[in-house]
N, CA and C atoms as a LAMMPS dump frame, in Angstrom:
ITEM: TIMESTEP
0
ITEM: NUMBER OF ATOMS
384
ITEM: BOX BOUNDS ff ff ff
-5.0000000000000000e+02 5.0000000000000000e+02
-5.0000000000000000e+02 5.0000000000000000e+02
-5.0000000000000000e+02 5.0000000000000000e+02
ITEM: ATOMS id mol type element x y z
1 1 1 N 234.595 378.048 -201.569
2 1 2 C 234.338 378.64 -200.505
3 1 3 C 235.216 377.747 -199.352
4 2 1 N 236.707 378.246 -198.766
5 2 2 C 237.52 377.36 -198.09
6 2 3 C 237.083 377.88 -195.959
7 3 1 N 237.225 378.958 -195.801
8 3 2 C 236.852 379.158 -194.799
9 3 3 C 235.959 378.972 -194.146
10 4 1 N 235.731 378.428 -192.765
11 4 2 C 234.767 377.888 -192.524
12 4 3 C 233.576 379.234 -192.106
13 5 1 N 234.295 380.413 -191.242
14 5 2 C 233.589 381.405 -191.147
15 5 3 C 232.799 382.071 -192.099
16 6 1 N 233.657 381.917 -193.369
17 6 2 C 233.118 382.045 -194.957
18 6 3 C 231.491 381.515 -194.961
19 7 1 N 232.037 380.365 -194.873
20 7 2 C 230.891 379.816 -195.333
21 7 3 C 229.715 379.84 -194.552
22 8 1 N 229.958 380.154 -193.279
23 8 2 C 229.388 380.823 -192.638
24 8 3 C 228.297 381.613 -192.372
25 9 1 N 229.25 382.415 -192.928
26 9 2 C 228.216 384.055 -193.357
27 9 3 C 227.782 383.828 -194.271
28 10 1 N 227.927 382.739 -195.251
29 10 2 C 226.861 383.023 -196.479
30 10 3 C 225.81 382.004 -196.442
31 11 1 N 225.807 381.29 -195.759
32 11 2 C 224.741 380.495 -194.997
33 11 3 C 223.793 381.369 -194.582
34 12 1 N 224.775 382.572 -193.393
35 12 2 C 224.148 383.324 -192.436
36 12 3 C 223.025 383.919 -193.788
37 13 1 N 223.552 384.812 -194.471
38 13 2 C 223.182 385.827 -195.119
39 13 3 C 221.756 384.842 -196.093
40 14 1 N 221.805 384.134 -196.433
41 14 2 C 220.939 383.226 -197.425
42 14 3 C 219.914 383.167 -196.346
43 15 1 N 220.175 382.084 -194.91
44 15 2 C 219.159 382.337 -193.723
45 15 3 C 218.336 383.571 -193.374
46 16 1 N 219.058 384.676 -193.367
47 16 2 C 218.57 386.251 -193.115
48 16 3 C 217.594 386.834 -193.943
49 17 1 N 218.174 386.154 -195.639
50 17 2 C 217.065 386.21 -196.408
51 17 3 C 215.399 385.862 -196.532
52 18 1 N 216.068 384.437 -195.878
53 18 2 C 214.527 384.06 -196.17
54 18 3 C 214.054 384.011 -195.002
55 19 1 N 214.81 384.693 -193.885
56 19 2 C 213.861 385.194 -192.567
57 19 3 C 212.905 386.651 -192.855
58 20 1 N 213.957 387.093 -193.541
59 20 2 C 212.883 388.585 -193.992
60 20 3 C 212.24 388.412 -195.053
61 21 1 N 212.26 387.486 -196.04
62 21 2 C 210.88 387.341 -196.462
63 21 3 C 210.165 386.386 -196.321
64 22 1 N 210.209 385.674 -194.974
65 22 2 C 209.02 385.266 -194.512
66 22 3 C 208.276 385.827 -193.679
67 23 1 N 208.942 386.883 -192.924
68 23 2 C 208.285 387.753 -191.901
69 23 3 C 207.526 388.943 -193.075
70 24 1 N 207.977 389.273 -193.982
71 24 2 C 206.973 389.486 -194.912
72 24 3 C 206.202 389.479 -195.049
73 25 1 N 205.802 388.11 -195.404
74 25 2 C 204.563 387.24 -195.902
75 25 3 C 203.92 386.952 -194.715
76 26 1 N 204.212 386.49 -193.778
77 26 2 C 203.67 386.541 -192.509
78 26 3 C 203.362 387.632 -191.785
79 27 1 N 203.757 388.669 -192.057
80 27 2 C 203.19 390.484 -191.712
81 27 3 C 202.089 390.508 -192.721
82 28 1 N 201.708 390.066 -193.718
83 28 2 C 200.345 389.771 -194.178
84 28 3 C 199.235 389.68 -193.57
85 29 1 N 199.515 388.842 -192.414
86 29 2 C 198.472 388.176 -191.6
87 29 3 C 198.206 387.933 -190.167
88 30 1 N 199.306 388.353 -189.42
89 30 2 C 199.77 388.936 -188.242
90 30 3 C 200.742 390.181 -188.028
91 31 1 N 200.52 390.758 -186.451
92 31 2 C 201.05 391.679 -186.03
93 31 3 C 202.802 391.942 -186.157
94 32 1 N 203.731 392.985 -186.816
95 32 2 C 204.822 392.605 -187.204
96 32 3 C 205.52 392.287 -186.228
97 33 1 N 205.152 392.298 -184.879
98 33 2 C 206.061 391.651 -183.444
99 33 3 C 205.452 390.381 -183.465
100 34 1 N 204.591 389.707 -183.809
101 34 2 C 204.684 388.074 -184.082
102 34 3 C 204.957 387.8 -185.302
103 35 1 N 205.085 388.175 -186.363
104 35 2 C 205.481 387.966 -187.836
105 35 3 C 207.215 387.712 -187.395
106 36 1 N 207.953 388.373 -186.77
107 36 2 C 209.233 388.2 -186.156
108 36 3 C 209.447 386.953 -185.689
109 37 1 N 208.59 386.499 -184.895
110 37 2 C 208.819 385.767 -184.224
111 37 3 C 208.726 384.285 -185.261
112 38 1 N 207.515 384.772 -185.499
113 38 2 C 207.108 383.205 -186.425
114 38 3 C 207.845 383.229 -187.211
115 39 1 N 208.776 383.707 -188.143
116 39 2 C 209.534 383.976 -189.201
117 39 3 C 210.764 383.043 -188.451
118 40 1 N 211.387 383.099 -187.474
119 40 2 C 212.65 382.189 -186.686
120 40 3 C 212.982 381.057 -186.731
121 41 1 N 211.436 379.923 -186.942
122 41 2 C 211.778 378.989 -186.942
123 41 3 C 212.039 378.613 -188.865
124 42 1 N 211.269 378.96 -189.544
125 42 2 C 211.792 379.187 -190.863
126 42 3 C 213.446 378.958 -191.455
127 43 1 N 213.473 380.257 -190.919
128 43 2 C 215.149 380.103 -191.661
129 43 3 C 216.176 379.484 -190.312
130 44 1 N 215.602 379.069 -189.542
131 44 2 C 216.185 378.55 -187.924
132 44 3 C 216.778 376.993 -189.14
133 45 1 N 215.505 375.876 -189.216
134 45 2 C 215.877 375.349 -189.792
135 45 3 C 216.11 374.948 -190.968
136 46 1 N 216.346 376.344 -192.117
137 46 2 C 217.341 376.208 -193.427
138 46 3 C 218.862 376.266 -192.345
139 47 1 N 218.665 377.226 -191.876
140 47 2 C 220.588 377.132 -191.558
141 47 3 C 220.901 376.462 -191.031
142 48 1 N 220.259 375.531 -189.961
143 48 2 C 220.983 374.11 -189.546
144 48 3 C 221.398 373.36 -190.897
145 49 1 N 220.142 372.912 -191.404
146 49 2 C 220.881 372.112 -192.396
147 49 3 C 222.17 372.388 -193.359
148 50 1 N 222.283 373.624 -193.822
149 50 2 C 223.07 374.15 -194.513
150 50 3 C 224.123 374.152 -193.411
151 51 1 N 224.293 374.398 -192.277
152 51 2 C 225.416 374.401 -191.221
153 51 3 C 225.809 373.408 -191.19
154 52 1 N 225.004 372.292 -190.928
155 52 2 C 225.386 371.085 -190.802
156 52 3 C 226.367 370.57 -191.808
157 53 1 N 225.808 370.588 -193.104
158 53 2 C 225.959 370.397 -194.542
159 53 3 C 226.948 371.01 -194.924
160 54 1 N 227.614 372.254 -194.862
161 54 2 C 228.509 373.125 -195.796
162 54 3 C 229.362 373.977 -194.683
163 55 1 N 229.18 373.873 -193.118
164 55 2 C 230.308 374.791 -192.189
165 55 3 C 230.569 373.721 -191.478
166 56 1 N 230.07 373.26 -190.821
167 56 2 C 230.897 372.821 -189.6
168 56 3 C 231.382 371.036 -189.979
169 57 1 N 232.393 370.585 -188.954
170 57 2 C 232.766 369.026 -189.383
171 57 3 C 231.574 368.13 -188.953
172 58 1 N 231.66 367.059 -189.323
173 58 2 C 230.908 365.918 -188.32
174 58 3 C 231.089 365.428 -187.435
175 59 1 N 230.557 365.405 -186.59
176 59 2 C 230.735 365.153 -185.356
177 59 3 C 229.681 363.893 -185.208
178 60 1 N 230.305 363.358 -183.529
179 60 2 C 229.69 362.331 -183.344
180 60 3 C 227.93 362.588 -182.861
181 61 1 N 228.024 363.945 -182.04
182 61 2 C 226.913 363.897 -182.123
183 61 3 C 225.29 363.623 -182.994
184 62 1 N 224.465 363.475 -182.203
185 62 2 C 222.847 363.185 -183.122
186 62 3 C 222.579 364.557 -183.691
187 63 1 N 221.694 364.755 -184.757
188 63 2 C 221.474 365.314 -185.702
189 63 3 C 219.853 366.123 -184.85
190 64 1 N 219.371 365.334 -183.82
191 64 2 C 218.581 366.274 -183.168
192 64 3 C 219.456 366.747 -181.951
193 65 1 N 219.925 366.099 -181.45
194 65 2 C 220.854 366.574 -180.725
195 65 3 C 221.561 368.476 -180.882
196 66 1 N 221.75 368.22 -182.133
197 66 2 C 222.787 369.147 -182.417
198 66 3 C 221.68 370.465 -183.185
199 67 1 N 220.531 370.123 -183.473
200 67 2 C 219.557 370.481 -183.357
201 67 3 C 218.821 371.333 -182.321
202 68 1 N 218.617 370.72 -181.338
203 68 2 C 217.848 371.13 -180.186
204 68 3 C 219.463 372.469 -179.958
205 69 1 N 220.542 372.03 -179.79
206 69 2 C 221.78 373.575 -179.175
207 69 3 C 221.564 374.107 -179.998
208 70 1 N 220.915 374.317 -181.766
209 70 2 C 221.003 374.86 -182.551
210 70 3 C 219.994 375.959 -181.729
211 71 1 N 218.687 375.282 -181.719
212 71 2 C 217.659 376.131 -181.33
213 71 3 C 217.93 377.09 -179.939
214 72 1 N 218.655 376.29 -179.193
215 72 2 C 218.855 377.311 -178.021
216 72 3 C 219.951 378.089 -178.214
217 73 1 N 220.701 378.289 -179.322
218 73 2 C 221.933 379.11 -179.305
219 73 3 C 220.617 380.503 -180.188
220 74 1 N 220.091 379.731 -181.075
221 74 2 C 219.304 380.649 -181.836
222 74 3 C 218.082 381.321 -181.25
223 75 1 N 217.881 380.795 -180.033
224 75 2 C 216.824 381.127 -179.451
225 75 3 C 217.163 382.694 -178.304
226 76 1 N 218.601 382.64 -178
227 76 2 C 219.083 383.645 -177.45
228 76 3 C 219.118 385.161 -178.808
229 77 1 N 219.355 384.554 -179.927
230 77 2 C 219.814 385.481 -180.979
231 77 3 C 218.338 386.122 -181.183
232 78 1 N 217.122 385.035 -181.17
233 78 2 C 215.937 385.687 -181.584
234 78 3 C 215.436 387.011 -180.988
235 79 1 N 215.679 386.618 -179.066
236 79 2 C 215.752 387.673 -178.466
237 79 3 C 216.143 388.579 -178.51
238 80 1 N 217.318 388.594 -179.139
239 80 2 C 218.139 390.271 -179.436
240 80 3 C 217.545 390.713 -180.683
241 81 1 N 216.965 389.647 -181.424
242 81 2 C 216.843 390.158 -182.976
243 81 3 C 215.386 390.538 -182.886
244 82 1 N 214.274 390.277 -182.437
245 82 2 C 212.852 390.851 -181.874
246 82 3 C 213.877 392.023 -180.651
247 83 1 N 214.196 392.212 -179.867
248 83 2 C 214.456 393.81 -179.044
249 83 3 C 214.641 394.597 -180.045
250 84 1 N 216.041 394.079 -181.236
251 84 2 C 216.574 395.178 -182.238
252 84 3 C 214.798 395.272 -182.954
253 85 1 N 214.785 394.178 -183.54
254 85 2 C 213.364 394.84 -184.532
255 85 3 C 212.294 395.941 -184.066
256 86 1 N 212.079 395.531 -183.11
257 86 2 C 211.316 396.28 -182.172
258 86 3 C 211.59 397.737 -181.97
259 87 1 N 212.426 397.509 -181.144
260 87 2 C 213.113 398.622 -180.592
261 87 3 C 213.24 399.836 -182.069
262 88 1 N 213.873 399.28 -183.248
263 88 2 C 213.759 400.116 -184.491
264 88 3 C 212.747 400.858 -184.603
265 89 1 N 211.642 399.678 -185.136
266 89 2 C 210.415 400.049 -185.977
267 89 3 C 209.73 400.817 -185.137
268 90 1 N 209.754 400.527 -183.552
269 90 2 C 208.171 401.288 -182.841
270 90 3 C 209.059 402.26 -181.683
271 91 1 N 210.134 402.438 -181.824
272 91 2 C 210.812 403.593 -181.172
273 91 3 C 211.689 404.334 -181.361
274 92 1 N 213.218 404.232 -181.6
275 92 2 C 214.103 404.489 -182.205
276 92 3 C 213.334 405.322 -183.627
277 93 1 N 212.959 404.472 -184.85
278 93 2 C 212.622 405.465 -186.054
279 93 3 C 211.719 405.993 -186.322
280 94 1 N 210.544 405.905 -185.205
281 94 2 C 209.482 406.846 -184.513
282 94 3 C 209.856 408.321 -184.568
283 95 1 N 211.041 407.972 -183.326
284 95 2 C 211.936 409.044 -182.783
285 95 3 C 212.48 410.43 -183.466
286 96 1 N 213.076 409.473 -184.321
287 96 2 C 213.952 410.47 -185.712
288 96 3 C 213.082 410.699 -186.576
289 97 1 N 211.932 410.114 -186.826
290 97 2 C 211.05 410.359 -188.155
291 97 3 C 211.187 409.679 -189.344
292 98 1 N 211.824 408.435 -189.104
293 98 2 C 212.7 408.089 -190.115
294 98 3 C 211.028 406.853 -190.606
295 99 1 N 210.684 406.832 -191.765
296 99 2 C 209.378 406.625 -192.133
297 99 3 C 209.544 405.579 -193.77
298 100 1 N 210.669 405.675 -194.132
299 100 2 C 211.336 404.806 -194.985
300 100 3 C 211.112 403.292 -195.142
301 101 1 N 210.462 401.897 -195.067
302 101 2 C 209.79 401.142 -195.105
303 101 3 C 210.994 400.884 -193.571
304 102 1 N 210.28 401.067 -192.787
305 102 2 C 210.617 401.538 -191.071
306 102 3 C 210.516 399.62 -190.858
307 103 1 N 209.89 399.023 -190.973
308 103 2 C 209.574 397.57 -190.295
309 103 3 C 210.935 396.278 -191.178
310 104 1 N 210.791 396.932 -192.494
311 104 2 C 212.06 396.46 -192.84
312 104 3 C 213.45 396.314 -192.655
313 105 1 N 213.409 397.597 -192.786
314 105 2 C 215.19 398.144 -192.159
315 105 3 C 215.23 397.607 -191.08
316 106 1 N 214.417 397.686 -189.777
317 106 2 C 214.701 397.322 -188.588
318 106 3 C 214.801 396.204 -188.369
319 107 1 N 214.002 395.024 -189.346
320 107 2 C 213.855 393.677 -189.3
321 107 3 C 215.484 393.201 -190.007
322 108 1 N 216.053 393.461 -190.756
323 108 2 C 217.068 393.368 -191.846
324 108 3 C 218.192 393.562 -190.752
325 109 1 N 218.109 395.094 -190.318
326 109 2 C 219.419 395.242 -189.142
327 109 3 C 219.327 394.466 -188.251
328 110 1 N 218.587 393.987 -187.698
329 110 2 C 218.365 393.051 -186.23
330 110 3 C 218.771 391.765 -187.131
331 111 1 N 218.269 391.121 -187.804
332 111 2 C 219.07 390.07 -188.301
333 111 3 C 220.588 389.546 -188.352
334 112 1 N 220.588 390.628 -188.62
335 112 2 C 222.352 390.723 -188.814
336 112 3 C 223.488 390.86 -187.809
337 113 1 N 222.701 391.299 -186.4
338 113 2 C 223.16 391.958 -185.266
339 113 3 C 223.468 390.548 -184.522
340 114 1 N 223.38 389.272 -184.709
341 114 2 C 223.879 388.51 -183.581
342 114 3 C 224.829 387.552 -184.639
343 115 1 N 225.117 387.987 -186.059
344 115 2 C 226.365 386.935 -186.543
345 115 3 C 227.631 386.253 -185.861
346 116 1 N 228.227 386.978 -184.807
347 116 2 C 229.688 386.77 -184.831
348 116 3 C 229.404 386.146 -182.866
349 117 1 N 228.385 386.213 -182.224
350 117 2 C 227.905 385.551 -181.034
351 117 3 C 227.349 383.896 -181.501
352 118 1 N 226.924 384.303 -182.841
353 118 2 C 225.898 383.198 -183.203
354 118 3 C 227.207 382.125 -183.526
355 119 1 N 227.947 382.435 -184.429
356 119 2 C 229.227 381.886 -185.113
357 119 3 C 230.452 381.21 -183.903
358 120 1 N 230.75 381.782 -183.137
359 120 2 C 231.343 380.851 -181.852
360 120 3 C 230.416 380.181 -180.886
361 121 1 N 228.997 380.436 -180.755
362 121 2 C 228.362 379.511 -180.05
363 121 3 C 228.007 378.402 -181.115
364 122 1 N 227.904 378.068 -182.22
365 122 2 C 227.462 377.138 -182.5
366 122 3 C 228.929 376.309 -182.946
367 123 1 N 229.727 377.122 -183.208
368 123 2 C 231.306 376.362 -183.207
369 123 3 C 231.481 375.643 -181.912
370 124 1 N 231.717 376.402 -180.672
371 124 2 C 231.952 375.763 -179.457
372 124 3 C 230.848 374.605 -178.475
373 125 1 N 229.743 375.093 -179.257
374 125 2 C 228.379 374.281 -178.52
375 125 3 C 227.945 373.302 -179.332
376 126 1 N 227.231 373.903 -180.28
377 126 2 C 226.067 372.878 -180.991
378 126 3 C 226.971 372.241 -181.744
379 127 1 N 227.996 372.181 -182.756
380 127 2 C 228.445 371.373 -183.563
381 127 3 C 229.854 370.701 -183.273
382 128 1 N 230.441 370.744 -182.022
383 128 2 C 231.477 370.405 -181.367
384 128 3 C 232.01 369.166 -181.333
């Protein structure tokens, strides 16, 4: 894959799948709201390593500095993902009567929501 954005999408889709599977497993032990937040660092670390290796050009910045900036960008995305997940699962879906895997669908939609903003933030801030 030659397009940087296409590679970013591939890494993102894989990280999203890891995020969702992690959340499903963690949900066996804690409430949905907490599981969404706890799955975040699992997917974050995978996404950082793969983005650094496969998506963005090497830079003079240290890996730890990049990881911190990656964390900051994704912390903003986490807020968005959490709000969309919980908003859909606990407010919108019950309001419209959606009962078919509401938490899984809500979390899947939410994980996909910050794709474009995250790409540009990582391009100009994290891996500059």
